C-alpha positions as CSV (number, residue, x, y, z in Angstrom):
1,M,-2.1,33.2,4.6
2,K,0.4,30.7,4.7
3,C,0.7,27.9,1.8
4,Q,2.8,24.9,1.0
5,L,3.2,23.8,-2.6
6,I,3.6,20.7,-4.2
7,L,5.5,20.6,-7.4
8,K,5.3,18.8,-10.3
9,K,8.3,16.2,-11.0
10,F,8.8,16.9,-14.8
11,D,10.6,19.9,-15.9
12,L,10.8,21.4,-12.8
13,D,12.9,24.5,-12.9
14,L,13.6,25.7,-9.5
15,D,15.4,29.2,-10.6
16,K,12.6,29.8,-13.0
17,L,9.7,28.7,-10.6
18,K,11.3,31.1,-7.4
19,K,11.5,33.8,-9.7
20,K,7.5,33.5,-10.7
21,L,7.1,33.4,-6.7
22,D,9.9,36.5,-5.7
23,H,7.1,38.6,-4.2
24,F,6.4,36.1,-1.3
25,Q,8.3,34.8,1.4
26,I,9.7,31.7,0.3
27,S,10.9,29.2,2.9
28,T,11.7,25.3,2.8
29,D,9.7,22.9,4.7
30,K,11.7,20.5,6.8
31,I,8.9,17.7,7.7
32,A,7.7,17.2,4.1
33,N,10.1,18.9,2.0
34,R,7.9,21.2,0.1
35,L,8.2,25.1,-0.6
36,Q,6.2,27.2,1.9
37,I,5.2,30.9,1.1
38,S,3.3,33.6,3.1
39,G,2.0,37.1,2.1
40,N,-1.0,38.3,0.6
41,I,-1.7,35.1,-1.6
42,D,-4.3,35.3,-4.8
43,L,-4.8,31.2,-4.7
44,G,-6.1,31.7,-8.4
45,E,-3.5,33.2,-9.9
46,L,-1.2,30.6,-7.8
47,Q,-2.7,27.3,-9.0
48,K,-2.0,28.7,-12.8
49,V,2.0,28.7,-12.1
50,S,2.5,25.9,-14.4
51,E,5.1,24.1,-12.0
52,I,2.6,23.8,-9.3
53,D,0.7,20.8,-8.8
54,R,-1.2,21.6,-5.9
55,V,-1.5,24.7,-3.4
56,L,-2.0,23.1,0.4
57,V,-3.8,26.1,2.1
58,E,-2.6,25.9,6.0
59,E,-5.6,25.9,8.3
60,K,-4.0,24.7,11.6
61,E,-0.1,25.5,12.1
62,A,1.8,23.3,14.1
63,S,0.5,22.6,17.5
64,Q,1.3,19.6,19.9
65,F,-1.2,16.9,19.4
66,K,-3.6,16.7,22.0
67,L,-6.6,14.6,20.8
68,E,-9.4,17.2,22.6
69,D,-7.8,20.2,20.6
70,L,-7.6,18.1,17.3
71,R,-10.7,17.0,17.5
72,K,-12.1,21.2,18.2
73,D,-9.7,21.9,15.2
74,M,-11.6,19.5,12.9
75,S,-14.9,20.6,13.7
76,K,-14.6,23.9,12.5
77,L,-13.6,22.4,9.2
78,G,-16.5,20.2,9.2
79,K,-19.4,22.5,8.4
80,N,-18.9,20.9,4.9
81,K,-17.8,17.7,3.5
82,F,-14.7,16.4,3.1
83,H,-11.9,13.9,2.3
84,L,-9.7,13.5,4.9
85,Q,-6.3,12.3,4.4
86,I,-3.6,11.5,7.6
87,K,0.4,11.5,6.5
88,T,2.6,10.2,9.6
89,Y,6.1,11.8,9.7
90,N,9.7,11.1,11.8
91,S,8.4,7.7,13.3
92,V,5.3,8.9,14.9
93,K,3.5,5.7,15.7
94,I,-0.4,6.6,15.7
95,P,-2.3,4.7,13.3
96,P,-4.1,6.8,10.9
97,G,-7.3,4.3,10.8
98,S,-7.5,4.2,14.6
99,L,-7.1,8.5,14.6
100,K,-9.8,8.4,11.8
101,K,-12.3,6.4,14.5
102,K,-11.3,8.5,17.1
103,L,-12.4,11.8,15.1
104,Y,-15.7,10.1,14.1
105,P,-18.4,11.7,14.3
106,I,-17.0,15.4,14.2
107,I,-15.7,14.8,10.9
108,K,-18.1,14.3,7.8
109,E,-16.1,12.5,4.9
110,N,-16.9,12.4,1.6
111,E,-14.4,10.4,-0.1
112,N,-15.6,12.0,-3.5
113,S,-15.4,15.7,-2.3
114,K,-13.8,18.0,-4.1
115,N,-12.7,19.4,-1.3
116,K,-9.7,18.0,0.5
117,I,-8.1,18.1,4.3
118,I,-4.6,16.7,4.9
119,L,-4.3,16.3,8.4
120,E,0.0,15.7,9.3
121,L,1.7,14.4,12.3
122,F,5.1,14.7,13.1
123,K,7.7,14.7,16.0
124,E,10.3,17.0,17.2
125,K,12.1,16.8,20.7
126,E,10.4,13.7,21.1
127,K,7.2,15.6,21.3
128,T,4.2,14.4,18.5
129,F,2.5,17.5,16.6
130,Y,-0.1,18.3,14.4
131,R,-0.9,20.1,11.4
132,I,-3.9,21.0,9.1
133,F,-4.3,21.8,5.4
134,S,-6.7,22.2,2.9
135,Y,-6.7,22.4,-1.2
136,Q,-9.1,21.5,-3.7
137,E,-8.7,18.8,-6.2
138,K,-8.3,20.2,-9.3
139,G,-10.2,19.0,-12.7
140,M,-12.3,16.2,-10.8
141,Q,-14.7,14.9,-12.7
142,D,-18.6,14.6,-11.8
143,K,-19.4,11.3,-11.3
144,S,-23.3,11.9,-10.5
145,K,-24.0,11.4,-14.3
146,Y,-23.0,7.8,-14.1
147,S,-25.4,7.5,-10.8
148,N,-28.3,5.4,-12.9
149,I,-25.7,2.9,-14.0
150,T,-25.4,-0.9,-12.4
151,V,-22.6,-3.6,-13.7
152,L,-23.5,-6.8,-13.6
153,I,-21.0,-10.2,-14.4
154,E,-22.8,-13.5,-14.4
155,N,-20.4,-16.1,-12.9
156,P,-16.9,-15.1,-12.8
157,R,-14.4,-17.3,-12.5
158,L,-11.2,-15.5,-12.4
159,V,-9.8,-13.3,-9.9
160,E,-8.7,-11.1,-12.3
161,E,-12.4,-10.5,-13.9
162,I,-13.6,-9.4,-10.5
163,S,-9.9,-7.0,-9.9
164,D,-10.9,-5.3,-13.5
165,F,-14.1,-4.4,-12.6
166,L,-13.5,-3.6,-8.8
167,R,-11.1,-0.8,-10.6
168,L,-13.7,0.7,-13.7
169,C,-16.6,0.6,-10.7
170,L,-14.8,2.3,-8.3
171,I,-13.2,4.8,-10.9
172,F,-16.8,5.9,-11.9
173,N,-18.7,5.2,-8.5
174,L,-20.9,2.4,-10.2
175,K,-22.8,-0.3,-8.8
176,F,-21.3,-3.7,-8.9
177,K,-23.3,-6.9,-8.9
178,V,-22.4,-10.2,-9.5
179,I,-24.6,-13.9,-10.4
180,H,-22.6,-16.5,-8.6
181,S,-24.1,-19.5,-7.0
182,N,-21.8,-19.8,-4.0
183,K,-21.9,-16.9,-1.9
184,N,-19.0,-17.8,0.0
185,E,-16.7,-19.0,-2.6
186,F,-17.6,-15.1,-4.5
187,E,-16.6,-13.3,-0.9
188,R,-13.0,-15.6,-1.0
189,M,-12.4,-14.0,-4.5
190,L,-13.6,-10.4,-4.2
191,N,-11.6,-10.3,-1.0
192,K,-8.5,-11.9,-3.2
193,A,-9.3,-9.2,-5.9
194,K,-9.5,-6.3,-3.7
195,S,-6.2,-6.9,-2.1
196,M,-4.8,-6.7,-5.5
197,T,-6.5,-3.5,-6.9
198,K,-5.7,-0.1,-6.3
199,G,-8.0,2.1,-4.7
200,K,-10.3,2.8,-1.2
201,L,-12.3,-0.6,-1.6
202,S,-12.4,-1.8,2.1
203,D,-16.1,-0.5,2.1
204,F,-17.1,-1.0,-1.5
205,K,-20.2,-3.4,-1.5
206,V,-20.6,-5.9,-4.1
207,E,-24.3,-7.4,-4.2
208,V,-24.3,-11.3,-5.0
209,V,-28.1,-11.9,-6.6
210,K,-28.7,-15.4,-7.9
211,D,-30.3,-14.7,-11.4
212,L,-31.4,-11.6,-13.4
213,S,-35.1,-11.6,-12.1
214,K,-33.5,-10.2,-8.9
215,T,-32.0,-7.3,-10.6
216,D,-34.0,-3.7,-11.3
217,G,-33.4,-1.8,-14.1
218,I,-33.4,-1.8,-17.7
219,K,-31.3,-5.0,-18.6
220,I,-28.9,-4.7,-21.2
221,G,-26.8,-7.4,-22.6
222,F,-23.4,-7.3,-25.1
223,S,-22.9,-10.2,-27.5
224,K,-21.0,-10.5,-30.8
225,H,-24.1,-12.6,-32.0
226,A,-26.6,-9.4,-31.2
227,Q,-28.7,-8.6,-34.1
228,K,-28.5,-5.0,-32.7
229,D,-25.5,-3.1,-33.2
230,E,-23.2,-0.5,-31.6
231,K,-24.7,2.6,-33.7
232,E,-28.2,1.6,-32.2
233,F,-26.5,1.2,-28.5
234,I,-25.4,4.8,-29.2
235,E,-28.8,6.4,-30.3
236,F,-30.6,3.8,-27.6
237,L,-28.4,5.9,-24.9
238,K,-29.0,9.6,-26.2
239,N,-32.7,8.9,-25.5
240,N,-32.7,6.9,-22.5
241,N,-32.2,8.6,-18.8
242,K,-33.6,5.2,-16.8
243,N,-31.5,2.9,-14.8
244,L,-29.5,0.9,-17.0
245,L,-28.1,-3.0,-15.6
246,F,-25.5,-3.8,-18.1
247,I,-24.8,-7.1,-18.1
248,F,-21.4,-9.0,-19.0
249,G,-20.4,-12.9,-18.6
250,N,-17.3,-14.0,-17.7
251,D,-14.2,-14.1,-19.7
252,T,-14.3,-17.5,-20.6
253,F,-18.7,-18.6,-21.8
254,G,-19.9,-15.6,-22.1
255,L,-23.5,-14.8,-21.1
256,T,-25.3,-18.2,-20.1
257,Q,-28.2,-18.6,-22.6
258,Q,-30.9,-18.4,-19.3
259,A,-29.2,-14.5,-18.8
260,R,-29.5,-13.6,-22.2
261,D,-33.8,-14.5,-22.5
262,K,-34.2,-12.3,-19.4
263,L,-32.2,-9.6,-21.6
264,D,-34.1,-6.3,-22.0
265,Y,-31.6,-4.9,-24.9
266,S,-28.7,-6.8,-26.7
267,F,-25.9,-4.9,-28.3
268,S,-22.4,-6.1,-30.3
269,L,-19.8,-3.7,-29.2
270,T,-17.3,-2.8,-32.2
271,P,-17.4,-4.3,-35.9
272,D,-14.9,-7.6,-34.7
273,K,-17.3,-10.4,-34.7
274,V,-14.2,-13.0,-34.5
275,K,-12.7,-11.7,-31.6
276,P,-14.9,-9.9,-29.4
277,L,-13.9,-7.1,-26.7
278,K,-13.5,-8.8,-23.3
279,A,-15.6,-8.3,-20.8
280,N,-13.5,-5.3,-18.9
281,Q,-12.6,-4.0,-22.3
282,A,-16.2,-3.7,-23.0
283,L,-17.5,-1.7,-20.3
284,A,-14.3,0.7,-20.4
285,Y,-15.6,1.0,-24.0
286,I,-19.1,1.4,-22.9
287,L,-18.4,4.0,-20.7
288,G,-16.2,5.8,-22.8
289,I,-19.2,6.2,-25.0
290,Y,-21.5,7.1,-22.4
291,T,-18.8,10.2,-21.3
292,S,-18.9,11.4,-24.6
293,L,-22.5,11.6,-24.7
294,R,-23.4,13.5,-21.2
């Protein structure tokens, strides 16, 4: 077996690391500047080495690039869904997005999968080569426990508000809806928010609805004026596994009275009633509570 090692950047002592790996054949990858090892490899033990961040297992050694050959190699890996990353080196001019399209429907991609595939393309002597590595993401959180949560903002006014919610919804795999009177205006704001937000958001859908009557799930709003407090919200979450719709107003005016009248429940968060949390802060706070209970 051959592997490449991605090393942690901090507190790294290469001499100490090489002593830990002295029973392997070690070399340096001239393309990606990683340590390469080969031999009888126990992946579980290797991943316990503190200096190593990630172990890449070589699934396909370097081969001259031919699309049909690559498609055959990828099909062998496609029995289980995985997340594909494409990296190019040495002035390779093949666009990763275009190549991904040419590999469909052979690859079965799932962005949230723990199984990761890295396809690397590089040049040597004016010829393009490819190689394939696999690895498992360590410490990935199971996002299925958030599948019953939908988040909704009423009348967002700022691109930054939308960006903050996009990021949280992407991290926790939450469904995202918005009440807005002008769908075209919101789409313009959404596109700006996506462009300024880190993460894979090109395919992330945000549904625009006219009012809360067009939504499903238990409608839960948050307001400093609510009679039920945070303790009661925690008890509510402990005893409820149904579909939940968390509803927030914009940072300027909060929830409208029209929205308040259609809520099933309303809760106040934190003891501070003078300066309540902004909407994105409240969502992060709520998700922290929800995660601790699950």
